[in-house]
N, C-alpha and C positions, 0 to 999 in steps of 0.2 A: 360685661359690666353688670353688677347687681344693682338694682334700683328698688326704690320703695313702691309699694302698691299705690295705685291711684294715677292721677294725671301727671305726666312728665314731659318736659320740653328738651329738645336736643337741637343744638345749632351746628350747622355744617356750612362752610364757605365753599361755594361752587366756584371753581377757577373762572376768571374772566373770559378765557378763550374757549370754554366748554360750550358746545352746541350739540344737542341730541337728547336722548331719553335718559332721565335720571330715575333709577329704580330704588325704592326704599323697601327693605325687608325687615319684618319684625318676627321674632320668635319669642313666644311666651310659654313658660313652663312652671308647673307647680309639682307637688308631690304626687298628684293623681292625674294631671292632664298636661298636654302639650298642644300648642296651636301655632300656626305660622300664617302671616299675612304679607301681602305684597301690594305696593301701590307705585304707580309711575306717573311722571309728569314730563312734558316736553319742554326743554329749555332751549330758547332761541334768542340770540342777540339781535339787535337792530341791524348790524352789519356783521356778516359772517366771513371771516378771513381764512383762506386755505393756502398756506405756503407750499410751494413745490421746490424743495431744495435737495440737492444730491447728498447722500450720506457721507461721502469722502471724495477728496480730490487732492492733487499734488501741488506743491508750491509753484507759483507762476502760471497755473492754469487760468484761463479765462472761460467763463461760462455764463449762461443765462439762467437767472433765478426768477420764478414767476410767483405772483400772489393772486389767487382768485378772490374777488370781492363780490359777495352776494348781498343784494339790497333787500332787507326785510322790512324797510320803512314804507310808508304810504307814498305812492307817486314816484316819479322820476327824480333821482337825487344826483347832485354834483358832489362827488366824493374825492377829497384830497388825500392821496396816499403818499407816504414818505417812508423811505428805508434808511436805516443807519447801521453801521457795522462797528466791530471792535478791531483790534490790532491784526487779526488774521486775514481780514478781507478789506478790499477797497472797492467802492462803487465807481465804475468808469463811465456809466451812463448818467442821465439826469436822475438824482435821488428823489425828486418830487414828480408825481404823475397825477393828472386830473382825469377822472373817469366820470362819464355820464351813464348812470345805470338805472334802468327802468325798474319799477316795482316787481319783485319776484324774479329778477334776472341777475345774471352774474357776468362780470367782465374781468379781464385779466390785465394786471400791471406787470410789465417786464423790466428787469434790471440786469444790466451786464456788470458782472463782478470779476475781480482778479484776486487770486489768492497770493498772499505775501509769503515770505520765507519763514514766518513764525509758525512752528509746528504746534499741533494740539487742536483744541476746539475753537472754532471761529464763529461767533454769533452774528446773526443778522436779525434786526428788529424792524417790525413794520407797524405803522400807525395809519389808521384810516379815519377821517373825520368828515362828517356831514352835519352842518348846523351844530346843535348841542351834543351830538353823538360822537364819541371818541372811542375807538376800539384799538387795542394793542395785542400783538402776538409776536413771538420770536421763535427762531429755529437755529440750528447750528450745523456746520460742516466740519468734519474731521479732516484737518490738514495733515497729510502724511506723505512721506517720500513715495515716488512711483514704484521703486523697488526697495522695500524695507530692509531686506537682508540679502547680502551678496557675499559669496566667498570667492576670493581670487587666489589662485595657486600659481606661483611662478617658480619654475624649476631651473636648475643650472648648476654650475660649479664656479668656484673662485679659488685663486691661488694666493692672494694677499692675506695678511694677518687681519686686516679690517675690510669690511664690505658694507655697502649701504643699499637700501631699497626704498625708493620714494613711493609714498601713497599718492597715486595719481587720480583717485576718485574724489569728487566733490562730496563732502559729508556735512551734515547739519550738526553744529556744535551741541545743540540741546540733547541729542540722543546718540552722540558719537561713541562708538566702542570699537577700538582697533586693537587687534592682537597680531603679533608678529613672532615667528619662531624660526629657528635655523636647525 
């Protein structure tokens, strides 16, 4: 981006869930010189949430999803953690967990979830609150069949003018593709 000489301001929205080192690089060039500068700052929220969610699972699977909650506030805090899901998941344990977390320490909230028959991305959202501090983060599980592709070959002979072959495999309608040939 070309800018005018002199003082300039740039705004950048840091995502709410970001925790870590934020680096800013500047490159300045003219017809006769070039220079580069780097500056970094540490970004830390009052509560740092770390979800542990599998990348993919099959419909009907039951699994444990965890959320690490790190207390960056002063003193021991009572932290109310809540999980919500969309159509691809259902929480079968208690969706609200209360954690007592000491300053500079982390505790883990566990949730037992079950995947529904809805294929695709299934989001799980977490909220952690302590006093006036509220932090949100989300993650997703890819819901896909345990065996995505399968070929069934049935051989034999028939004498009649008409014959039928039943599809005996349970298929998900959203991504069903059946081909039959004689």
